[in-house]
C-alpha positions, -999 to 999 in steps of 0.1 A, spaced: 1 2 1 17 31 -13 -2 52 15 13 30 45 50 31 27 45 68 30 37 67 64 65 48 72 88 72 51 78 102 64 81 87 102 116 80 93 122 115 82 106 131 113 137 120 132 156 146 115 155 175 134 163 206 116 153 203 80 156 235 56 150 219 22 123 193 16 116 180 -17 88 152 -24 79 142 -56 48 116 -61 43 118 -98 20 93 -114 14 77 -75 -21 73 -88 -32 53 -55 -19 83 -31 -50 94 -12 -61 117 12 -42 93 40 -10 97 22 -17 134 18 -22 140 55 11 118 61 27 145 38 14 175 56 23 161 91 57 158 78 56 192 66 44 202 101 71 188 120 95 210 103 78 240 97 98 261 118 128 255 99 119 248 62 130 275 37 123 257 9 95 233 -1 88 211 -32 58 189 -32 49 172 -66 15 154 -68 13 154 -106 -14 126 -114 -24 118 -75 -62 116 -86 -71 101 -53 -65 135 -31 -95 152 -22 -102 186 -7 -99 170 26 -63 163 21 -53 198 4 -71 215 31 -46 201 58 -17 208 34 -28 244 28 -28 247 70 4 232 76 22 253 49 7 286 63 28 278 94 60 277 77 68 312 81 103 310 68 97 299 33 115 316 8 110 291 -20 77 274 -26 68 247 -52 33 231 -55 26 209 -85 -14 197 -89 -11 189 -125 -38 165 -140 -57 162 -107 -92 175 -104 -90 200 -78 -123 219 -67 -129 259 -58 -125 245 -24 -94 227 -27 -77 258 -45 -93 279 -15 -74 258 8 -41 256 -8 -42 298 -15 -50 308 22 -22 287 32 2 305 9 -13 338 14 1 335 50 36 336 38 53 366 38 92 359 25 88 340 -5 110 350 -31 105 320 -55 68 306 -63 60 281 -87 22 270 -91 13 241 -114 -30 238 -120 -27 223 -158 -64 209 -153 -98 223 -155 -105 250 -129 -134 267 -125 -135 307 -130 -135 312 -94 -103 291 -90 -83 309 -116 -92 346 -101 -80 331 -65 -47 316 -80 -43 355 -94 -50 373 -66 -28 352 -45 3 355 -67 -5 395 -70 4 399 -32 43 386 -37 56 415 -59 94 407 -43 94 373 -63 127 367 -82 114 334 -98 80 325 -106 63 295 -124 26 299 -130 13 273 -156 -23 275 -156 -27 254 -195 -63 247 -191 -94 259 -207 -113 282 -185 -83 306 -185 -99 331 -206 -86 366 -219 -110 380 -193 -79 367 -168 -53 380 -190 -57 414 -176 -52 403 -138 -26 379 -154 -8 412 -169 -11 433 -142 10 407 -119 38 404 -144 43 438 -147 44 442 -108 70 417 -108 98 441 -114 125 418 -97 119 387 -118 148 371 -132 132 339 -141 98 334 -154 77 305 -169 44 308 -178 16 284 -190 -15 297 -205 -43 287 -229 -47 320 -252 -78 319 -272 -68 349 -290 -43 373 -302 -52 400 -279 -48 379 -251 -11 363 -262 -2 403 -275 -10 413 -235 11 389 -219 39 393 -244 39 432 -240 40 428 -200 71 405 -203 88 431 -221 85 452 -193 105 429 -170 142 444 -173 158 419 -147 148 388 -168 172 365 -174 153 333 -181 120 326 -198 99 296 -208 63 302 -223 39 275 -230 10 289 -251 -19 268 -258 -28 290 -288 -51 275 -315 -63 309 -322 -32 326 -327 -19 347 -360 13 362 -371 0 390 -350 10 375 -321 43 360 -337 51 397 -342 45 404 -305 65 377 -293 93 388 -316 92 425 -302 93 409 -266 123 391 -276 141 419 -289 135 439 -260 155 409 -239 185 401 -258 202 396 -226 184 363 -217 206 335 -209 178 308 -213 147 310 -236 122 278 -244 90 285 -264 64 263 -268 33 263 -290 5 240 -292 -12 249 -318 
């Protein structure tokens, strides 16, 4: 049983006293359920006073419920020293309530300089807004990854996204995944990226069946404004 095995490992890790950096990757652990999530949460809570870096990957862990996400969100809010947080919930069904629990936990953190949030699954409009509103308060980020490649993101959300990007004036490393439904949305995002003067690394994943050469020209213009980039990864899913 993967959940019993998870508890055994978590119990062993709990013997460590002053862990500052914790990465747990459960990608493709489809049997991991709320019990396993609670075991992870207990471990995070155990190190809440010392952790500065936390990376949790639950990609394809489809049996994690809102109850598990509520517990995770609550313990993350206790990790006041966190400067680096990476949450990956790709390809699992997360409800509005589940997103609320996670965002409430993140909102309690005040020292974040690196934030990665991945929700490449169908989200309701309310959840997309909640994620964007949470990220909006972290203007001091130097590195951020926001992957929301799902059909519920729309050009109505692009205004919020571009506002966030323009406010991240210290950003050096940016990764954006977005489902663009028009040239207007793509152009607004790339124009916002153009304003980031400190950017050195950039990754863009666009679901973009409606793009024309208008957006491609906007991307070209954006790239000309960042000739000092050290890393570039552009992905277009047409």
